[in-house]
N, C-alpha and C positions, 0 to 999 in steps of 0.2 A: 683544780683551783690554784691560782697563783696571784700573789700580791707583791708588787715591786715599785720602786721609785725610778723615774727617769726624767731628766731635765727639770727637776723640782716639781714634778707632777706625780700623783699617786695613781697607779694602775692596778686593776683587778681583772683577771681573766678567768673564765670558766667555759665549759662547753656551750657554744652558741652565743657567747656574749663577751664584749670587752668594755670595761668601764674606765673612765678617766676623771679624776678630781684634781682641780687646779685653783690656785689663787688668781683672781682676775680684777680686783679693785679693793678699796678700803673695806675691811671686815666683810669680804665677799668671797664666795666659793662657787666655782662652776662645775656642774655635773654633766658628763656626757657618757652615753652608753649606746652601743650599737650591736645588733646581731650580725652585722656584715664582717665582723672580726677585724675591723679597722675603724679608727676615728676619722671622720671627714673633717677637713679644716674649713668649715663653713661658719663664719661669724654672723652672716646676714647683716643686721644693722648694729650689732654689738661691737664695742670698741674696748677689748680687754686691756687692763692696765698692767704694767710690769710690777708685780708684787711678789715678794719672797714668802714662801710657806714653810712651816715647820712640819716635818713628816716623821712619824714613828711607825715601825712595822714589827709585829710579833707573828707568831706562827699562824693564828687564825683571825687576826684582827689588825687593823691599821687605822691611824688617825692623821688628818691633815688640818693644820690650824693656820688661819690668817687673821692676825689681830685678835679680836675677841670672839671670832667665829670658828667653831671646830666641827669637823665631820668625822664620824667613826664608821668604818665599813667592816662587816663581819663575814665569816666564811660562807654564809648562805647568800651573800650579796646584798643584804639589807644595809641601808645607810640611815644614820641618825645625825641630827644637827643640834648643836648647842651654842647658845650665845651667852657670854659671860657666865658660863658654867650651867646655865639653865637649859633643859631640853626644850626645843621649840618645834621640832619636826621629826617625825619618824615614819619610815616607809612601813606600809601594812601588807602583810602577806595575803594572797588571795586563795591559797590552798591550805590543806591540813599539813601538819608537821612543819609549820613555819616556812612553807615553800610558796612559789608563785610570786616572787619579788620581780616586778616589772613584767609586762606582757607584750609580746610581739606577734602580729599576724601578717604574713607576707601578702603584699598586693601583687607585685610582679618585680622580678629582678632584685634590685637593691632597695626598693621602696617598701615600707612597712606601715601598718596601722599599729600604733603603740599606745600604751597607757601606763601611767605611774600613779600609784595609790598611796596616800599617807593616812595615818591615824588621825581622827578628829580630836581636837583639844577642847575640853569643856570650857565654856565661857569665852572662846575666841571670837573676835570680830574681824571681818575682811572688808577692804575698800579698794576700789580701782576698776580694772578691766575696761577702761574707756568709758563711753557713754551709751546708755540705752534706757528707754523709758520703762524701767521695771517697777518704778515706785518704791524701790528699795535703796536705802542708804547703806546700811550694814548688809553686805551680800551673803552673810552666813545663812545657809539654808537655800540658796539660789543655785540653779543650774543655768549656765550661760553658754550659748553657742559661740564658738570662736570663728566668727565670720563677719564680713562687712555687708550691710544692706542699708538702704535709705533709713536714716534716723537711728542707726546703730553703728558705732565705730569701735572696733575691737583693739584694745591695747592689752596684750596678755600679761599683765602685771597686777599683783595684789599686794597690799600692805596689811600686815596682821597686827592686831592689838597686843600680841605677845612681843612685839619689837623686832620684826624682820620683814623684809620685802622678798617677793618671789617673782622672778621674771622667767616666763616660759619662752625660751629663745627659739621658737619655731614659727615661721610665717605660714604654716599650714592651717587649713580649717580643722575644726575639732570641737572639743567640749571641755568646760571647766565645771566640776561639781564641787560645791562647797557645802556638802551635806552634813547632817547630824552624825552620820555613822562613818564618814570618810571624807577626805579631800582627794579628788582625782582629776588628773589632767590627761586628755586624750588627743592624739593627733591622727588625722585621717590618712596622711601620707607623708612619710619622712624617711630619711636615711638613718636617723639616730635620734635618741632622746637628748635634749639639750636645755638645761635651765640653770639659773643663777640664784643663789641665796644671798641676800644683803642684810647684815645685822645692823641694828641701830634704831634710834628714836625716829619718829616721822620726819623730822628735819634732817637728821643724818642720812636716813635712807634715801630721801629725795635728792640730796646732794650727790650721793654716790651713784644713784640711778642716772642722773644727768651726766656725770662723768663717764658712765659706761655707754650711754646711748646718744649723748650730744646735748649741748646747751643751746637754748634758743638765742637768737640774736637780740640786740636791744630793739624793742618795739619803737618805731620812729614816732616823733612827736605828733606828726599829722594824724596818726591812727588813734590817738588818745581821746579825741572828741567824739562828736555825734556823727553817725553814718546814716544817710537817707537812702532807702531802697524800696522797691515795690515790684510786683509783677503786673505790668512792666511798662517802662517808658518806650513808646513806639517810635518816637522821632527825636531828632536833634533839638527841635523847637521845644518839645515837652521838657527835656532835661534842663535847658537853659531857663525856661520860664519858672520851673520849680526852684532851681538854684537862686535865681534872681529874687524870688519871693522871700526865701529865707534871708537873703542878704538885706533886702529892704526892711524886713522886720527886725533886723539887728540880732538874728539868731545865728550863732556860730555853727557852721556846717563844715565838718572835716572832710567827708567823703560823700560823693553821690555815685550810685551804682546803676549801670546799664545791664539789664538781665538778658536772657536768652532770646533767640530769634531776631536779633538785630542783624544777623548775618544773611548772606545770599543763599547759603545752603549749609546743612550740617556737614562739617568737615572742611569748609572753605576758610574759616578763621579770618573773616574780614567783614567790615561794615557793608550793609546794603546801601549803595549810593542813592537809591530812591528815597530813603528815609533819613539817611545820614550823609548829606552831600559834602560836608567839609568837617571831618572829625578833628583835624588840627585846629581849625578856627574855634570849634566848640571847646576843646581842651584848653586853649589859650584863654578864652573868656572865663572858664571855670577857675583857672589858675589866678586870673586877675582878682577874683573874689576870694582867693585863699582856699579853694576847694580842690581836692584831689579827685581824679576820675578812675573808677574801677569798672572793668568790663568782664562779663561772663564768658567762659569758654567751656564747651562740653567735649568729652572724648569721643562722641559719636561721629560717624562718617558713613555716607552711603555712595552708591555708584554714580549719583548725579554730581557729586563733588568733583571739583577740578583736581583735587589731590588724591582721589580714591585709587586710581589705577597705579600711580607711582608708589603709593604706600602698600597696596596689595602686592604688587610685583616684587617689592623689596622686603617683604615679610615684616612690615611694621604694624600689622594688625593682629589682634587676638584671633586665633583660630579655634575651632572645636574639633573634637575627636571624629566627628562625622565629616569633617572637611570644610564645612561652611564657616564663614566669618560673620554671619548675621546673628547677633546675640541679644538684641534689644529692638523693640518695635515702638517707635514714636514718630508719628507722621511718616510711616513707612519703615521697612526693615533697616536696621542700622548695624554696622560693624563698630568696633571700639579700637582705638589706638592702643598700642602696647608700649608703655613707657619703660618697661623693664629692659627694652632693647635700646642701647645707646644711639643707634642710628635713628630711631623714632624720636628720641629726645632732641637730637640735633636738627632733624627735619622740621618738627613741629615748632621748636623754638624760633627758627628762622622765620616761619610764617607769622607767628605771634609778634615777633619783633618788628617785622616789616609793616604789618597791617594794623598793629595796635600801639606798641611801645613807641615806635618812631613817629606815630601820629599824635603823641601827647598823652596816651593812656599811662597812668601811673602804676596800676596794679591790676592783677588778674584774679578772677573768681573761678575756681575749678569746681563746677557742679558735677554731679554724677560720678564722684571720685572714688566710688567703692571698687570697681565700677558697677553701675546698675545693670544687671543682666536678667533676662526672663527666658526660661525659668531659672531660678537661682541655684544653678548647678555648677559650682566651681570645679567639680571633678570632671566636667566635660570640656574645660578650657585648656588651651595650650598657649603658654606664654614663652617669651624668649628664654626666661630663666628656668622653665619647667612647667609641670602640670599645675592647673589652678588649685587643686586640693593640696599641693605641696608648697607652693610659693605665692598663692593668690593674695594673701594679706599684705604683701609688699607693694601692691599696685599703687595706693595713694602715697607711699613713701617715694617711689620713683617719679610719680606724677609731680609732686612738690619739688623734687630735685631738678626736674626739667626746667622750671622757671628760675630756680635759685642759681643754677650753674650759668644760665644765660645772662641773668642780671649781673652776676659777679663779673663775668667776662666783659660786660659793658662798663664796669667800674661802679655799679650801683651798690649801695649799702643798705638803703631803706627798703628792704625786700619783705613784702607781706603778700601772701597768697591765701585768699579765703578758700577753704576746702571743706567739702561735705564729709570727708573721712580722713583718717590718718592712721599711721602705724608707728610702732616704737621707733623713735629717732627722727620722725618727720619734723619735730620742733626745730631741729638744727637747720632746716631749710626755710624757716620763716613761715611755717604753716599755721594759719589761724583757722581753727576747727570750729564749725558750727553744727548744731544738733540736728540738722536735716528738716524734712517736711513734716512738721508736727501740727496737731490740731489746735485750734483757737479756743481753748477751754481752760477753766481754772484748774481742773485735774492735770492738764498738760503742764501748766506753769509749776504746780507742785512737784511733778516728776522731774522737770528740768533743773530745779534747785538741787535735787539729789544727784542727778546725772552730772551736773557741773562739778560737784564736790568730788565725785568718784574719778572723773577724768583728771582733775587737778592733782591727784595723787600719782599720776602716771607720767610725770615730767612733760606734760602738755600745758604750758602756762597761758597760752593764747586760746581762749574759748569764748563762744558767744551763742546766742539763740536768735531766732526771728522774734523780735518783740511783738507780742500779740498773737504768736503762733502763725503758722503758714497758711492754713486753709480753714474755711468755715466761719470767718469773721464777718459779721454784718455791722458795718460802721454806723448804721442808724439805730441799732438796738442799744437799750440801756445796759444790758449785761455785758456786751462787748466793750462799750465805752468805759465801764468800770474795769474790765479786764485789761484794757490797753494801758490804763493809768498804773494799775498794780504791777503789770509786767514791765512798764517803763521804769518804775521805781527800782525793780530788781535789776534792770539793765544798767542803770547808773552804777551799780555796785558789781558789775561783771567786768572782766578784762577789757571787753570792747562793747560799746553802746551802739547797737545797730537795729534800726527799724526796718522790717521787711515783712511781706506777706501777700498772699493772693486774696484780696478782699472780695466779698460778694458784689456782683454788679458788672460782670463782663459784658461788653458790647460786641456781639458777634455779627452785627449787620454789615460791617465793612469787609472789603476784600483784602484781608490781611491774615496771615497764617496763625498768629497768636496775639490776640488783641489785649489791650490794657484792661486790667481788672479794676475793681473799685479803688477809690482814692485811698492813699496811705501816707499822707503827709500829716504833720501834727495839727494842722488846722482842719483836718477831715473829721474830727471826732467830737465836734461841738465847741462852743465858745469857752465854756468853763474848762474843759479838758485842754484846750489850746494854752490857756494861761498856766495850768498845772505843768504841762509837758515842757513849755518854754522855761519855766523856773527850774525844772529838773535838768534841762540841758545846760543852763547857766551854772547850776551846782556842779555838774560834771566838769565844766570849765575851771571852776575854782578848785576842784580836786586834782587837776592835771599834775601839779607839782608833786603831790603825794603819790599818785599812781605811777608817775615816771620813776620816782625813787624806788618803788617796789618792783617795777618792770626791770630796772637795772639789777636789783637783787635777784630777780627771777633768771636773768641772763647769766649772771656771774655764779650764783649758788644753786640754781635749780628750784628755788622755793616758789611755789605758786602764789600769785597775788590773792586769788580767791581760794580759800582752803577750809577744810573742816576744823571745828573748834579744837579737836584733839591734837592738831598739828602744833599749836602753840601751847597747849595744856595737856601733855601726854600723861601726866600723873593724876589727872582728875578723871575718874571713871565715868562721870556723868557726860563728859564731852564726847565719848564714843557713841552716845545714843542720840545726839542732837542733830536731827535731820532738817530742821526748819530754821536754822540760823547758821551763820558762818563768820569767819574772820575775813575781812577785806584789807589785806596788809596787816601790819603788826598792831595797829592801834584802833581799828574800827570793827565793831560787831554789827552786822546787818541781819535783820529778821524779816524777810518778805511776807507780805500778806498774800496768801494763796487760796483763799476761799471767798466765794461770792458773798457779799453782804457783811463780811467780817470787818469789825472796827476795833478789835482788841487782839493782842498777841502775847502769849506767854513766852518769856525770854529768860534764859539762864545766864547769869553773869558769873564768870570765874573769879578767881582771887584778884584782889586789888580794888580800886575805886574807879567808877565809870560815870561819865556824863551823858545824859540823854540829850541828843542833839536838838530836839525840837523846842525844849524849854530850858536847857542847861542845868537841869536838876541833877544833884549828885546821888549816886546809888552805891551801896556797898556790895562787894562780890560774894561768891559762894552762896548765892540765893537765886530763887526764881521770882520773877515779877510779871504782872500783867500790865501791859502798856496799851493805852488807847491810841488809835490812829485812824482819823477820819480820812476820806478819800484823798484829800490834799496833803495828808501827812504820811510819814513812814516811820518805822522803828529802827533806829540806829543809835549806838552808843560809841563814845570815844573814851579811851583811857584818860584819866585825869592828867592835866598839865601837858597835853600833847598839842603841838602846833596846829595839827590838821583841824582841830575844833573850830578854828576861826573861819573855815570854809563854809560852815553851816549857818 
């Protein structure tokens, strides 16, 4: 065993392992350990900051301190972490006699299956890990797979109620166990262990995490309003008719979206001229109405595509260990592009620019961005950067980078890409994440509230859902009509207000590969609902100034607009348990109705004085209240004497 300092970093070596501890940001320490006897200089999406550490070494122990965060390492290899003198994290031995600190199982060559185990802390709460419909707000007690699938986006970061953040800086598949008897992180395939501890309050940790992984750009003004989408508009005429109807009703529409199978073939990346004869003319007419145009793009491609052979022959597609490139079946076997390859990003961007952006399209929607593969075996994939089980979580990061780099080269700054998945750092490429193909139920709505709060703690400030859920919605049913209103109310107080879904009523009688589903415009759900939804859109318009202010803060500081109550009130223990309400910016508390038939909601108000928006009644803080909310009402409070109250 040997402990030494080099280049202001602390090293520990023993048989079969080398460990390195270093300062990497404000009150942050990075831990790296490898059984390969060398530390690989792989930052992935991390951007370490130049910070000086204080290091002390004795015979069988050493310490490294960065600001208020300290790590001690002992002769058996165990590491403990302290923030402001209080122990926050301690590695747990897996074997008798205090042995078994960190575990390595060789896969092949320099790749290993690794795990790190920490002692559980009584009363500790965890938040983060991206979004997934677990129905859990506090993730303590959960086991979470570290992988991307439809409706599950993995951001391997958690924030602890003890006052620290933990970033697992490995884009490999694996597992995070936040159990009662231990906290354990496992990687299926990696060259080394790599994680970062960030000390601080929720606000401080969010700011540091953004510094280390990237700040989101400023969300453009045009994205702050109402987005109209459905599965799907079949023709240019349908899009213009829908946009014109909103315009004629005097309902502000920020964005209208053209979904999949508007193309000639999967992988062609262009409009089918049979149904879209003049995209530039369509875009110009939309722009004249003040509406931006977004178009869906999938990473799928097959041998019928005009681009397939060139992409295959130049190794721009994901391959499998069996040699095949067919990893998904949707209207035939499909390959998937590999955006981790710079050549792929350059090639695909040129197609997107020529066929969409240069035709007046303002933004792109990246569906299937995990990417979706069947069977879900990342360990069978081969990407430009490595095996799928080693680097697969990077896929949506480089997918978003594809558009961002291309747009920036054009001189564009208003870059927003709607993506079904993301990874740590994708926010810096203008990734707007949505929660995937979720069911149209009140249970699903309840879960989305919790999912949104968890991903907000991961430096992903742009997040949204399909208002009403994606599938199973019958627009003629009373239950769905109630659901669409309650979900729309929630959507107003989300970073982006976006209506989308595959409603019951597909007409498959026509000769078209993927027909339009049931209607999904705000006049589709009954006359009463139309007036309610129209008023909610107008409320969102009045809130734009407030939302823009907090989107600017999100860009500059990394603070999410939509965030858990404890973010603003970390000293109030009740706020760590509140999964049915949240802060929307600094001044608004919103408590969505998430149960069918519910017309009252219990809300906790933290310290201070609060105004109920629907009747301007004053309430004192540090108390619970039950507030009624009929179908045309919602539960929101504003801090006393705040300007935003005038919007309600």
